mmCIF file as gemmi writes it, N, C-alpha and C atoms, coordinates in Angstrom:
data_model
loop_
_atom_site.group_PDB
_atom_site.id
_atom_site.type_symbol
_atom_site.label_atom_id
_atom_site.label_alt_id
_atom_site.label_comp_id
_atom_site.label_asym_id
_atom_site.label_entity_id
_atom_site.label_seq_id
_atom_site.pdbx_PDB_ins_code
_atom_site.Cartn_x
_atom_site.Cartn_y
_atom_site.Cartn_z
_atom_site.occupancy
_atom_site.B_iso_or_equiv
_atom_site.pdbx_formal_charge
_atom_site.auth_seq_id
_atom_site.auth_asym_id
_atom_site.pdbx_PDB_model_num
ATOM 1 N N . MET Axp A 1 ? -34.136 -27.321 7.82 1 0 ? 1 A 1
ATOM 2 C CA . MET Axp A 1 ? -35.324 -26.664 8.314 1 0 ? 1 A 1
ATOM 3 C C . MET Axp A 1 ? -35.565 -25.401 7.477 1 0 ? 1 A 1
ATOM 4 N N . THR Axp A 2 ? -36.811 -25.115 7.233 1 0 ? 2 A 1
ATOM 5 C CA . THR Axp A 2 ? -37.155 -23.934 6.453 1 0 ? 2 A 1
ATOM 6 C C . THR Axp A 2 ? -37.474 -22.763 7.373 1 0 ? 2 A 1
ATOM 7 N N . ASP Axp A 3 ? -37.41 -21.569 6.807 1 0 ? 3 A 1
ATOM 8 C CA . ASP Axp A 3 ? -37.749 -20.367 7.566 1 0 ? 3 A 1
ATOM 9 C C . ASP Axp A 3 ? -39.251 -20.16 7.636 1 0 ? 3 A 1
ATOM 10 N N . GLY Axp A 4 ? -39.952 -20.658 6.687 1 0 ? 4 A 1
ATOM 11 C CA . GLY Axp A 4 ? -41.402 -20.486 6.63 1 0 ? 4 A 1
ATOM 12 C C . GLY Axp A 4 ? -41.939 -21.126 5.366 1 0 ? 4 A 1
ATOM 13 N N . LEU Axp A 5 ? -43.221 -21.018 5.169 1 0 ? 5 A 1
ATOM 14 C CA . LEU Axp A 5 ? -43.83 -21.625 3.987 1 0 ? 5 A 1
ATOM 15 C C . LEU Axp A 5 ? -43.305 -20.98 2.709 1 0 ? 5 A 1
ATOM 16 N N . TRP Axp A 6 ? -42.998 -19.684 2.76 1 0 ? 6 A 1
ATOM 17 C CA . TRP Axp A 6 ? -42.459 -19.006 1.589 1 0 ? 6 A 1
ATOM 18 C C . TRP Axp A 6 ? -41.149 -19.644 1.149 1 0 ? 6 A 1
ATOM 19 N N . ASP Axp A 7 ? -40.367 -20.122 2.098 1 0 ? 7 A 1
ATOM 20 C CA . ASP Axp A 7 ? -39.097 -20.776 1.794 1 0 ? 7 A 1
ATOM 21 C C . ASP Axp A 7 ? -39.343 -22.198 1.278 1 0 ? 7 A 1
ATOM 22 N N . ALA Axp A 8 ? -40.232 -22.922 1.95 1 0 ? 8 A 1
ATOM 23 C CA . ALA Axp A 8 ? -40.515 -24.316 1.574 1 0 ? 8 A 1
ATOM 24 C C . ALA Axp A 8 ? -41.156 -24.408 0.191 1 0 ? 8 A 1
ATOM 25 N N . LEU Axp A 9 ? -41.928 -23.382 -0.178 1 0 ? 9 A 1
ATOM 26 C CA . LEU Axp A 9 ? -42.627 -23.397 -1.476 1 0 ? 9 A 1
ATOM 27 C C . LEU Axp A 9 ? -42.06 -22.349 -2.426 1 0 ? 9 A 1
ATOM 28 N N . ALA Axp A 10 ? -40.76 -22.143 -2.378 1 0 ? 10 A 1
ATOM 29 C CA . ALA Axp A 10 ? -40.118 -21.189 -3.283 1 0 ? 10 A 1
ATOM 30 C C . ALA Axp A 10 ? -40.179 -21.671 -4.731 1 0 ? 10 A 1
ATOM 31 N N . GLU Axp A 11 ? -40.203 -22.981 -4.926 1 0 ? 11 A 1
ATOM 32 C CA . GLU Axp A 11 ? -40.307 -23.588 -6.258 1 0 ? 11 A 1
ATOM 33 C C . GLU Axp A 11 ? -41.602 -24.383 -6.322 1 0 ? 11 A 1
ATOM 34 N N . TRP Axp A 12 ? -42.02 -24.746 -7.536 1 0 ? 12 A 1
ATOM 35 C CA . TRP Axp A 12 ? -43.23 -25.559 -7.679 1 0 ? 12 A 1
ATOM 36 C C . TRP Axp A 12 ? -43.062 -26.845 -6.88 1 0 ? 12 A 1
ATOM 37 N N . THR Axp A 13 ? -44.071 -27.156 -6.077 1 0 ? 13 A 1
ATOM 38 C CA . THR Axp A 13 ? -44.02 -28.296 -5.164 1 0 ? 13 A 1
ATOM 39 C C . THR Axp A 13 ? -45.316 -29.078 -5.282 1 0 ? 13 A 1
ATOM 40 N N . ASP Axp A 14 ? -45.23 -30.406 -5.443 1 0 ? 14 A 1
ATOM 41 C CA . ASP Axp A 14 ? -46.426 -31.243 -5.544 1 0 ? 14 A 1
ATOM 42 C C . ASP Axp A 14 ? -47.309 -31.065 -4.319 1 0 ? 14 A 1
ATOM 43 N N . TYR Axp A 15 ? -48.62 -31.236 -4.525 1 0 ? 15 A 1
ATOM 44 C CA . TYR Axp A 15 ? -49.611 -30.969 -3.47 1 0 ? 15 A 1
ATOM 45 C C . TYR Axp A 15 ? -49.32 -31.727 -2.179 1 0 ? 15 A 1
ATOM 46 N N . ASP Axp A 16 ? -48.865 -32.974 -2.289 1 0 ? 16 A 1
ATOM 47 C CA . ASP Axp A 16 ? -48.637 -33.759 -1.082 1 0 ? 16 A 1
ATOM 48 C C . ASP Axp A 16 ? -47.437 -33.239 -0.289 1 0 ? 16 A 1
ATOM 49 N N . SER Axp A 17 ? -46.373 -32.922 -0.989 1 0 ? 17 A 1
ATOM 50 C CA . SER Axp A 17 ? -45.194 -32.362 -0.316 1 0 ? 17 A 1
ATOM 51 C C . SER Axp A 17 ? -45.483 -30.973 0.243 1 0 ? 17 A 1
ATOM 52 N N . ALA Axp A 18 ? -46.274 -30.182 -0.5 1 0 ? 18 A 1
ATOM 53 C CA . ALA Axp A 18 ? -46.646 -28.847 -0.019 1 0 ? 18 A 1
ATOM 54 C C . ALA Axp A 18 ? -47.503 -28.962 1.247 1 0 ? 18 A 1
ATOM 55 N N . GLY Axp A 19 ? -48.45 -29.893 1.248 1 0 ? 19 A 1
ATOM 56 C CA . GLY Axp A 19 ? -49.272 -30.115 2.438 1 0 ? 19 A 1
ATOM 57 C C . GLY Axp A 19 ? -48.438 -30.576 3.622 1 0 ? 19 A 1
ATOM 58 N N . PHE Axp A 20 ? -47.464 -31.418 3.347 1 0 ? 20 A 1
ATOM 59 C CA . PHE Axp A 20 ? -46.56 -31.894 4.404 1 0 ? 20 A 1
ATOM 60 C C . PHE Axp A 20 ? -45.767 -30.727 4.988 1 0 ? 20 A 1
ATOM 61 N N . GLU Axp A 21 ? -45.241 -29.854 4.143 1 0 ? 21 A 1
ATOM 62 C CA . GLU Axp A 21 ? -44.485 -28.69 4.622 1 0 ? 21 A 1
ATOM 63 C C . GLU Axp A 21 ? -45.376 -27.775 5.452 1 0 ? 21 A 1
ATOM 64 N N . LEU Axp A 22 ? -46.61 -27.561 4.997 1 0 ? 22 A 1
ATOM 65 C CA . LEU Axp A 22 ? -47.553 -26.757 5.767 1 0 ? 22 A 1
ATOM 66 C C . LEU Axp A 22 ? -47.802 -27.403 7.133 1 0 ? 22 A 1
ATOM 67 N N . GLY Axp A 23 ? -47.983 -28.711 7.144 1 0 ? 23 A 1
ATOM 68 C CA . GLY Axp A 23 ? -48.208 -29.429 8.397 1 0 ? 23 A 1
ATOM 69 C C . GLY Axp A 23 ? -47.042 -29.296 9.363 1 0 ? 23 A 1
ATOM 70 N N . LYS Axp A 24 ? -45.82 -29.315 8.849 1 0 ? 24 A 1
ATOM 71 C CA . LYS Axp A 24 ? -44.65 -29.135 9.72 1 0 ? 24 A 1
ATOM 72 C C . LYS Axp A 24 ? -44.623 -27.728 10.297 1 0 ? 24 A 1
ATOM 73 N N . ILE Axp A 25 ? -44.929 -26.749 9.484 1 0 ? 25 A 1
ATOM 74 C CA . ILE Axp A 25 ? -44.907 -25.362 9.95 1 0 ? 25 A 1
ATOM 75 C C . ILE Axp A 25 ? -45.998 -25.119 10.989 1 0 ? 25 A 1
ATOM 76 N N . LEU Axp A 26 ? -47.152 -25.749 10.803 1 0 ? 26 A 1
ATOM 77 C CA . LEU Axp A 26 ? -48.25 -25.6 11.76 1 0 ? 26 A 1
ATOM 78 C C . LEU Axp A 26 ? -48.035 -26.42 13.036 1 0 ? 26 A 1
ATOM 79 N N . GLY Axp A 27 ? -47.074 -27.322 13.011 1 0 ? 27 A 1
ATOM 80 C CA . GLY Axp A 27 ? -46.819 -28.157 14.176 1 0 ? 27 A 1
ATOM 81 C C . GLY Axp A 27 ? -47.61 -29.451 14.185 1 0 ? 27 A 1
ATOM 82 N N . VAL Axp A 28 ? -48.308 -29.746 13.094 1 0 ? 28 A 1
ATOM 83 C CA . VAL Axp A 28 ? -49.042 -31.01 12.977 1 0 ? 28 A 1
ATOM 84 C C . VAL Axp A 28 ? -48.052 -32.171 12.926 1 0 ? 28 A 1
ATOM 85 N N . PHE Axp A 29 ? -46.953 -31.971 12.222 1 0 ? 29 A 1
ATOM 86 C CA . PHE Axp A 29 ? -45.874 -32.957 12.128 1 0 ? 29 A 1
ATOM 87 C C . PHE Axp A 29 ? -44.641 -32.368 12.794 1 0 ? 29 A 1
ATOM 88 N N . SER Axp A 30 ? -43.863 -33.218 13.412 1 0 ? 30 A 1
ATOM 89 C CA . SER Axp A 30 ? -42.619 -32.741 14.005 1 0 ? 30 A 1
ATOM 90 C C . SER Axp A 30 ? -41.64 -32.37 12.895 1 0 ? 30 A 1
ATOM 91 N N . ARG Axp A 31 ? -40.696 -31.516 13.225 1 0 ? 31 A 1
ATOM 92 C CA . ARG Axp A 31 ? -39.704 -31.062 12.231 1 0 ? 31 A 1
ATOM 93 C C . ARG Axp A 31 ? -38.867 -32.219 11.695 1 0 ? 31 A 1
ATOM 94 N N . ASP Axp A 32 ? -38.705 -33.284 12.477 1 0 ? 32 A 1
ATOM 95 C CA . ASP Axp A 32 ? -37.893 -34.405 12.018 1 0 ? 32 A 1
ATOM 96 C C . ASP Axp A 32 ? -38.729 -35.534 11.404 1 0 ? 32 A 1
ATOM 97 N N . GLN Axp A 33 ? -40.036 -35.326 11.263 1 0 ? 33 A 1
ATOM 98 C CA . GLN Axp A 33 ? -40.918 -36.32 10.632 1 0 ? 33 A 1
ATOM 99 C C . GLN Axp A 33 ? -40.545 -36.456 9.155 1 0 ? 33 A 1
ATOM 100 N N . SER Axp A 34 ? -40.47 -37.694 8.674 1 0 ? 34 A 1
ATOM 101 C CA . SER Axp A 34 ? -40.204 -37.903 7.253 1 0 ? 34 A 1
ATOM 102 C C . SER Axp A 34 ? -41.522 -37.935 6.488 1 0 ? 34 A 1
ATOM 103 N N . PHE Axp A 35 ? -41.471 -37.511 5.241 1 0 ? 35 A 1
ATOM 104 C CA . PHE Axp A 35 ? -42.661 -37.526 4.411 1 0 ? 35 A 1
ATOM 105 C C . PHE Axp A 35 ? -43.154 -38.956 4.211 1 0 ? 35 A 1
ATOM 106 N N . GLY Axp A 36 ? -42.236 -39.886 4.077 1 0 ? 36 A 1
ATOM 107 C CA . GLY Axp A 36 ? -42.612 -41.284 3.861 1 0 ? 36 A 1
ATOM 108 C C . GLY Axp A 36 ? -43.518 -41.849 4.941 1 0 ? 36 A 1
ATOM 109 N N . GLY Axp A 37 ? -43.373 -41.346 6.146 1 0 ? 37 A 1
ATOM 110 C CA . GLY Axp A 37 ? -44.185 -41.838 7.25 1 0 ? 37 A 1
ATOM 111 C C . GLY Axp A 37 ? -45.617 -41.335 7.25 1 0 ? 37 A 1
ATOM 112 N N . VAL Axp A 38 ? -45.9 -40.279 6.477 1 0 ? 38 A 1
ATOM 113 C CA . VAL Axp A 38 ? -47.247 -39.696 6.483 1 0 ? 38 A 1
ATOM 114 C C . VAL Axp A 38 ? -47.864 -39.551 5.089 1 0 ? 38 A 1
ATOM 115 N N . LYS Axp A 39 ? -47.147 -39.947 4.057 1 0 ? 39 A 1
ATOM 116 C CA . LYS Axp A 39 ? -47.634 -39.692 2.697 1 0 ? 39 A 1
ATOM 117 C C . LYS Axp A 39 ? -48.996 -40.322 2.414 1 0 ? 39 A 1
ATOM 118 N N . ARG Axp A 40 ? -49.334 -41.429 3.079 1 0 ? 40 A 1
ATOM 119 C CA . ARG Axp A 40 ? -50.613 -42.082 2.807 1 0 ? 40 A 1
ATOM 120 C C . ARG Axp A 40 ? -51.792 -41.176 3.127 1 0 ? 40 A 1
ATOM 121 N N . MET Axp A 41 ? -51.615 -40.267 4.088 1 0 ? 41 A 1
ATOM 122 C CA . MET Axp A 41 ? -52.738 -39.389 4.43 1 0 ? 41 A 1
ATOM 123 C C . MET Axp A 41 ? -53.031 -38.384 3.325 1 0 ? 41 A 1
ATOM 124 N N . PHE Axp A 42 ? -52.089 -38.161 2.42 1 0 ? 42 A 1
ATOM 125 C CA . PHE Axp A 42 ? -52.322 -37.284 1.277 1 0 ? 42 A 1
ATOM 126 C C . PHE Axp A 42 ? -52.799 -38.075 0.067 1 0 ? 42 A 1
ATOM 127 N N . TRP Axp A 43 ? -52.476 -39.343 0.01 1 0 ? 43 A 1
ATOM 128 C CA . TRP Axp A 43 ? -52.793 -40.171 -1.15 1 0 ? 43 A 1
ATOM 129 C C . TRP Axp A 43 ? -54.063 -40.983 -0.976 1 0 ? 43 A 1
ATOM 130 N N . THR Axp A 44 ? -54.638 -40.988 0.227 1 0 ? 44 A 1
ATOM 131 C CA . THR Axp A 44 ? -55.838 -41.769 0.5 1 0 ? 44 A 1
ATOM 132 C C . THR Axp A 44 ? -57.046 -40.843 0.538 1 0 ? 44 A 1
ATOM 133 N N . ASP Axp A 45 ? -58.034 -41.104 -0.325 1 0 ? 45 A 1
ATOM 134 C CA . ASP Axp A 45 ? -59.255 -40.3 -0.316 1 0 ? 45 A 1
ATOM 135 C C . ASP Axp A 45 ? -59.942 -40.408 1.034 1 0 ? 45 A 1
ATOM 136 N N . GLY Axp A 46 ? -60.44 -39.291 1.511 1 0 ? 46 A 1
ATOM 137 C CA . GLY Axp A 46 ? -61.196 -39.282 2.744 1 0 ? 46 A 1
ATOM 138 C C . GLY Axp A 46 ? -60.36 -39.211 4.009 1 0 ? 46 A 1
ATOM 139 N N . TYR Axp A 47 ? -59.054 -39.02 3.891 1 0 ? 47 A 1
ATOM 140 C CA . TYR Axp A 47 ? -58.214 -38.897 5.078 1 0 ? 47 A 1
ATOM 141 C C . TYR Axp A 47 ? -58.289 -37.448 5.536 1 0 ? 47 A 1
ATOM 142 N N . PRO Axp A 48 ? -58.97 -37.161 6.637 1 0 ? 48 A 1
ATOM 143 C CA . PRO Axp A 48 ? -59.306 -35.784 7.001 1 0 ? 48 A 1
ATOM 144 C C . PRO Axp A 48 ? -58.119 -34.828 7.13 1 0 ? 48 A 1
ATOM 145 N N . LEU Axp A 49 ? -57.048 -35.251 7.752 1 0 ? 49 A 1
ATOM 146 C CA . LEU Axp A 49 ? -55.925 -34.338 7.963 1 0 ? 49 A 1
ATOM 147 C C . LEU Axp A 49 ? -55.274 -33.953 6.637 1 0 ? 49 A 1
ATOM 148 N N . GLY Axp A 50 ? -55.039 -34.927 5.775 1 0 ? 50 A 1
ATOM 149 C CA . GLY Axp A 50 ? -54.45 -34.632 4.476 1 0 ? 50 A 1
ATOM 150 C C . GLY Axp A 50 ? -55.332 -33.711 3.647 1 0 ? 50 A 1
ATOM 151 N N . GLU Axp A 51 ? -56.641 -33.984 3.661 1 0 ? 51 A 1
ATOM 152 C CA . GLU Axp A 51 ? -57.579 -33.132 2.911 1 0 ? 51 A 1
ATOM 153 C C . GLU Axp A 51 ? -57.609 -31.72 3.472 1 0 ? 51 A 1
ATOM 154 N N . MET Axp A 52 ? -57.568 -31.59 4.791 1 0 ? 52 A 1
ATOM 155 C CA . MET Axp A 52 ? -57.599 -30.275 5.412 1 0 ? 52 A 1
ATOM 156 C C . MET Axp A 52 ? -56.371 -29.454 5.031 1 0 ? 52 A 1
ATOM 157 N N . LEU Axp A 53 ? -55.197 -30.073 5.057 1 0 ? 53 A 1
ATOM 158 C CA . LEU Axp A 53 ? -53.979 -29.34 4.721 1 0 ? 53 A 1
ATOM 159 C C . LEU Axp A 53 ? -53.992 -28.885 3.263 1 0 ? 53 A 1
ATOM 160 N N . VAL Axp A 54 ? -54.467 -29.738 2.364 1 0 ? 54 A 1
ATOM 161 C CA . VAL Axp A 54 ? -54.546 -29.347 0.959 1 0 ? 54 A 1
ATOM 162 C C . VAL Axp A 54 ? -55.624 -28.28 0.766 1 0 ? 54 A 1
ATOM 163 N N . ASP Axp A 55 ? -56.715 -28.361 1.516 1 0 ? 55 A 1
ATOM 164 C CA . ASP Axp A 55 ? -57.745 -27.312 1.457 1 0 ? 55 A 1
ATOM 165 C C . ASP Axp A 55 ? -57.169 -25.955 1.869 1 0 ? 55 A 1
ATOM 166 N N . VAL Axp A 56 ? -56.328 -25.956 2.891 1 0 ? 56 A 1
ATOM 167 C CA . VAL Axp A 56 ? -55.694 -24.702 3.321 1 0 ? 56 A 1
ATOM 168 C C . VAL Axp A 56 ? -54.806 -24.157 2.198 1 0 ? 56 A 1
ATOM 169 N N . LEU Axp A 57 ? -54.066 -25.036 1.535 1 0 ? 57 A 1
ATOM 170 C CA . LEU Axp A 57 ? -53.246 -24.587 0.4 1 0 ? 57 A 1
ATOM 171 C C . LEU Axp A 57 ? -54.122 -23.984 -0.687 1 0 ? 57 A 1
ATOM 172 N N . ASP Axp A 58 ? -55.257 -24.636 -0.982 1 0 ? 58 A 1
ATOM 173 C CA . ASP Axp A 58 ? -56.176 -24.103 -1.993 1 0 ? 58 A 1
ATOM 174 C C . ASP Axp A 58 ? -56.699 -22.729 -1.598 1 0 ? 58 A 1
ATOM 175 N N . ARG Axp A 59 ? -57.054 -22.565 -0.342 1 0 ? 59 A 1
ATOM 176 C CA . ARG Axp A 59 ? -57.56 -21.273 0.138 1 0 ? 59 A 1
ATOM 177 C C . ARG Axp A 59 ? -56.479 -20.2 0.058 1 0 ? 59 A 1
ATOM 178 N N . MET Axp A 60 ? -55.248 -20.579 0.346 1 0 ? 60 A 1
ATOM 179 C CA . MET Axp A 60 ? -54.146 -19.628 0.232 1 0 ? 60 A 1
ATOM 180 C C . MET Axp A 60 ? -53.929 -19.234 -1.224 1 0 ? 60 A 1
ATOM 181 N N . ALA Axp A 61 ? -54.14 -20.173 -2.142 1 0 ? 61 A 1
ATOM 182 C CA . ALA Axp A 61 ? -54.043 -19.858 -3.565 1 0 ? 61 A 1
ATOM 183 C C . ALA Axp A 61 ? -55.184 -18.931 -3.989 1 0 ? 61 A 1
ATOM 184 N N . GLU Axp A 62 ? -56.387 -19.184 -3.505 1 0 ? 62 A 1
ATOM 185 C CA . GLU Axp A 62 ? -57.519 -18.309 -3.8 1 0 ? 62 A 1
ATOM 186 C C . GLU Axp A 62 ? -57.257 -16.889 -3.31 1 0 ? 62 A 1
ATOM 187 N N . ALA Axp A 63 ? -56.589 -16.764 -2.179 1 0 ? 63 A 1
ATOM 188 C CA . ALA Axp A 63 ? -56.293 -15.456 -1.602 1 0 ? 63 A 1
ATOM 189 C C . ALA Axp A 63 ? -55.114 -14.77 -2.287 1 0 ? 63 A 1
ATOM 190 N N . GLY Axp A 64 ? -54.393 -15.512 -3.141 1 0 ? 64 A 1
ATOM 191 C CA . GLY Axp A 64 ? -53.266 -14.928 -3.853 1 0 ? 64 A 1
ATOM 192 C C . GLY Axp A 64 ? -51.936 -15.064 -3.151 1 0 ? 64 A 1
ATOM 193 N N . VAL Axp A 65 ? -51.912 -15.733 -2.014 1 0 ? 65 A 1
ATOM 194 C CA . VAL Axp A 65 ? -50.653 -15.936 -1.285 1 0 ? 65 A 1
ATOM 195 C C . VAL Axp A 65 ? -49.808 -16.992 -1.994 1 0 ? 65 A 1
ATOM 196 N N . LEU Axp A 66 ? -50.464 -18.051 -2.461 1 0 ? 66 A 1
ATOM 197 C CA . LEU Axp A 66 ? -49.806 -19.111 -3.232 1 0 ? 66 A 1
ATOM 198 C C . LEU Axp A 66 ? -50.321 -19.076 -4.661 1 0 ? 66 A 1
ATOM 199 N N . VAL Axp A 67 ? -49.599 -19.743 -5.536 1 0 ? 67 A 1
ATOM 200 C CA . VAL Axp A 67 ? -50.021 -19.959 -6.905 1 0 ? 67 A 1
ATOM 201 C C . VAL Axp A 67 ? -50.139 -21.465 -7.082 1 0 ? 67 A 1
ATOM 202 N N . ARG Axp A 68 ? -51.198 -21.902 -7.759 1 0 ? 68 A 1
ATOM 203 C CA . ARG Axp A 68 ? -51.398 -23.335 -8.029 1 0 ? 68 A 1
ATOM 204 C C . ARG Axp A 68 ? -51.439 -23.529 -9.538 1 0 ? 68 A 1
ATOM 205 N N . ASN Axp A 69 ? -50.766 -24.575 -10.024 1 0 ? 69 A 1
ATOM 206 C CA . ASN Axp A 69 ? -50.805 -24.845 -11.463 1 0 ? 69 A 1
ATOM 207 C C . ASN Axp A 69 ? -51.709 -26.037 -11.762 1 0 ? 69 A 1
ATOM 208 N N . GLU Axp A 70 ? -51.831 -26.354 -13.035 1 0 ? 70 A 1
ATOM 209 C CA . GLU Axp A 70 ? -52.742 -27.424 -13.467 1 0 ? 70 A 1
ATOM 210 C C . GLU Axp A 70 ? -52.262 -28.819 -13.061 1 0 ? 70 A 1
ATOM 211 N N . ASP Axp A 71 ? -51.03 -28.93 -12.601 1 0 ? 71 A 1
ATOM 212 C CA . ASP Axp A 71 ? -50.492 -30.209 -12.13 1 0 ? 71 A 1
ATOM 213 C C . ASP Axp A 71 ? -50.638 -30.38 -10.619 1 0 ? 71 A 1
ATOM 214 N N . SER Axp A 72 ? -51.473 -29.542 -10 1 0 ? 72 A 1
ATOM 215 C CA . SER Axp A 72 ? -51.691 -29.562 -8.542 1 0 ? 72 A 1
ATOM 216 C C . SER Axp A 72 ? -50.39 -29.346 -7.776 1 0 ? 72 A 1
ATOM 217 N N . GLN Axp A 73 ? -49.602 -28.428 -8.29 1 0 ? 73 A 1
ATOM 218 C CA . GLN Axp A 73 ? -48.385 -28.01 -7.602 1 0 ? 73 A 1
ATOM 219 C C . GLN Axp A 73 ? -48.601 -26.587 -7.097 1 0 ? 73 A 1
ATOM 220 N N . TYR Axp A 74 ? -47.933 -26.267 -6.002 1 0 ? 74 A 1
ATOM 221 C CA . TYR Axp A 74 ? -48.052 -24.951 -5.39 1 0 ? 74 A 1
ATOM 222 C C . TYR Axp A 74 ? -46.681 -24.311 -5.285 1 0 ? 74 A 1
ATOM 223 N N . ARG Axp A 75 ? -46.684 -22.988 -5.27 1 0 ? 75 A 1
ATOM 224 C CA . ARG Axp A 75 ? -45.481 -22.234 -4.931 1 0 ? 75 A 1
ATOM 225 C C . ARG Axp A 75 ? -45.918 -20.902 -4.347 1 0 ? 75 A 1
ATOM 226 N N . TRP Axp A 76 ? -45.011 -20.302 -3.609 1 0 ? 76 A 1
ATOM 227 C CA . TRP Axp A 76 ? -45.287 -18.997 -3.031 1 0 ? 76 A 1
ATOM 228 C C . TRP Axp A 76 ? -45.448 -18.012 -4.175 1 0 ? 76 A 1
ATOM 229 N N . ASN Axp A 77 ? -46.433 -17.145 -4.1 1 0 ? 77 A 1
ATOM 230 C CA . ASN Axp A 77 ? -46.674 -16.162 -5.154 1 0 ? 77 A 1
ATOM 231 C C . ASN Axp A 77 ? -45.517 -15.168 -5.173 1 0 ? 77 A 1
ATOM 232 N N . PRO Axp A 78 ? -44.776 -15.099 -6.295 1 0 ? 78 A 1
ATOM 233 C CA . PRO Axp A 78 ? -43.641 -14.172 -6.349 1 0 ? 78 A 1
ATOM 234 C C . PRO Axp A 78 ? -44.09 -12.712 -6.379 1 0 ? 78 A 1
ATOM 235 N N . ASP Axp A 79 ? -45.343 -12.475 -6.768 1 0 ? 79 A 1
ATOM 236 C CA . ASP Axp A 79 ? -45.903 -11.126 -6.754 1 0 ? 79 A 1
ATOM 237 C C . ASP Axp A 79 ? -46.63 -10.941 -5.43 1 0 ? 79 A 1
ATOM 238 N N . ALA Axp A 80 ? -46.279 -9.911 -4.731 1 0 ? 80 A 1
ATOM 239 C CA . ALA Axp A 80 ? -46.902 -9.679 -3.423 1 0 ? 80 A 1
ATOM 240 C C . ALA Axp A 80 ? -48.408 -9.457 -3.605 1 0 ? 80 A 1
ATOM 241 N N . PRO Axp A 81 ? -49.227 -10.345 -3.044 1 0 ? 81 A 1
ATOM 242 C CA . PRO Axp A 81 ? -50.676 -10.156 -3.177 1 0 ? 81 A 1
ATOM 243 C C . PRO Axp A 81 ? -51.16 -9.031 -2.278 1 0 ? 81 A 1
ATOM 244 N N . SER Axp A 82 ? -52.234 -8.398 -2.7 1 0 ? 82 A 1
ATOM 245 C CA . SER Axp A 82 ? -52.866 -7.404 -1.852 1 0 ? 82 A 1
ATOM 246 C C . SER Axp A 82 ? -53.822 -8.147 -0.936 1 0 ? 82 A 1
ATOM 247 N N . LEU Axp A 83 ? -53.433 -8.337 0.286 1 0 ? 83 A 1
ATOM 248 C CA . LEU Axp A 83 ? -54.221 -9.134 1.213 1 0 ? 83 A 1
ATOM 249 C C . LEU Axp A 83 ? -55.48 -8.425 1.681 1 0 ? 83 A 1
ATOM 250 N N . SER Axp A 84 ? -55.595 -7.147 1.354 1 0 ? 84 A 1
ATOM 251 C CA . SER Axp A 84 ? -56.805 -6.427 1.74 1 0 ? 84 A 1
ATOM 252 C C . SER Axp A 84 ? -57.927 -6.642 0.73 1 0 ? 84 A 1
ATOM 253 N N . LEU Axp A 85 ? -57.616 -7.226 -0.41 1 0 ? 85 A 1
ATOM 254 C CA . LEU Axp A 85 ? -58.622 -7.45 -1.439 1 0 ? 85 A 1
ATOM 255 C C . LEU Axp A 85 ? -59.33 -8.777 -1.234 1 0 ? 85 A 1
ATOM 256 N N . THR Axp A 86 ? -60.587 -8.816 -1.606 1 0 ? 86 A 1
ATOM 257 C CA . THR Axp A 86 ? -61.345 -10.063 -1.58 1 0 ? 86 A 1
ATOM 258 C C . THR Axp A 86 ? -61.033 -10.841 -2.85 1 0 ? 86 A 1
ATOM 259 N N . PRO Axp A 87 ? -61.345 -12.144 -2.917 1 0 ? 87 A 1
ATOM 260 C CA . PRO Axp A 87 ? -61.142 -12.896 -4.158 1 0 ? 87 A 1
ATOM 261 C C . PRO Axp A 87 ? -61.864 -12.25 -5.341 1 0 ? 87 A 1
ATOM 262 N N . HIS Axp A 88 ? -63.047 -11.694 -5.091 1 0 ? 88 A 1
ATOM 263 C CA . HIS Axp A 88 ? -63.787 -11.013 -6.162 1 0 ? 88 A 1
ATOM 264 C C . HIS Axp A 88 ? -63.004 -9.793 -6.655 1 0 ? 88 A 1
ATOM 265 N N . ASP Axp A 89 ? -62.429 -9.018 -5.724 1 0 ? 89 A 1
ATOM 266 C CA . ASP Axp A 89 ? -61.612 -7.866 -6.104 1 0 ? 89 A 1
ATOM 267 C C . ASP Axp A 89 ? -60.411 -8.303 -6.926 1 0 ? 89 A 1
ATOM 268 N N . ASN Axp A 90 ? -59.769 -9.39 -6.519 1 0 ? 90 A 1
ATOM 269 C CA . ASN Axp A 90 ? -58.615 -9.911 -7.265 1 0 ? 90 A 1
ATOM 270 C C . ASN Axp A 90 ? -59.007 -10.326 -8.672 1 0 ? 90 A 1
ATOM 271 N N . GLU Axp A 91 ? -60.173 -10.967 -8.804 1 0 ? 91 A 1
ATOM 272 C CA . GLU Axp A 91 ? -60.645 -11.393 -10.124 1 0 ? 91 A 1
ATOM 273 C C . GLU Axp A 91 ? -60.873 -10.171 -11.022 1 0 ? 91 A 1
ATOM 274 N N . LEU Axp A 92 ? -61.501 -9.146 -10.487 1 0 ? 92 A 1
ATOM 275 C CA . LEU Axp A 92 ? -61.741 -7.943 -11.26 1 0 ? 92 A 1
ATOM 276 C C . LEU Axp A 92 ? -60.417 -7.264 -11.649 1 0 ? 92 A 1
ATOM 277 N N . ARG Axp A 93 ? -59.477 -7.242 -10.721 1 0 ? 93 A 1
ATOM 278 C CA . ARG Axp A 93 ? -58.172 -6.645 -11.007 1 0 ? 93 A 1
ATOM 279 C C . ARG Axp A 93 ? -57.458 -7.412 -12.103 1 0 ? 93 A 1
ATOM 280 N N . ASN Axp A 94 ? -57.523 -8.738 -12.072 1 0 ? 94 A 1
ATOM 281 C CA . ASN Axp A 94 ? -56.858 -9.564 -13.079 1 0 ? 94 A 1
ATOM 282 C C . ASN Axp A 94 ? -57.486 -9.374 -14.451 1 0 ? 94 A 1
ATOM 283 N N . ARG Axp A 95 ? -58.79 -9.197 -14.499 1 0 ? 95 A 1
ATOM 284 C CA . ARG Axp A 95 ? -59.469 -8.967 -15.781 1 0 ? 95 A 1
ATOM 285 C C . ARG Axp A 95 ? -59.063 -7.644 -16.419 1 0 ? 95 A 1
ATOM 286 N N . SER Axp A 96 ? -58.799 -6.652 -15.594 1 0 ? 96 A 1
ATOM 287 C CA . SER Axp A 96 ? -58.499 -5.323 -16.121 1 0 ? 96 A 1
ATOM 288 C C . SER Axp A 96 ? -57.027 -5.17 -16.491 1 0 ? 96 A 1
ATOM 289 N N . SER Axp A 97 ? -56.192 -6.116 -16.123 1 0 ? 97 A 1
ATOM 290 C CA . SER Axp A 97 ? -54.763 -5.973 -16.454 1 0 ? 97 A 1
ATOM 291 C C . SER Axp A 97 ? -54.377 -6.753 -17.672 1 0 ? 97 A 1
């Protein structure tokens, strides 16, 4: 069992596994649910629950809480994001650094 999403996504994690971990933390899936039993909801286009969980991961990446790479993998942002900043503020900050 993980302590939280920061623990589950400490390393780069494929989008489907990351969505599954998020679902377990949110209580969508039980802690003893296996990924094999639900993986189709992440691999099937138009499956609402799988899409919603990945959308949440994307939004967390936009906010700077997670980092997403070009391989659709996520990990917890090792740099503490400023949660008081808007995405526009973050973009401006990144341009100036």
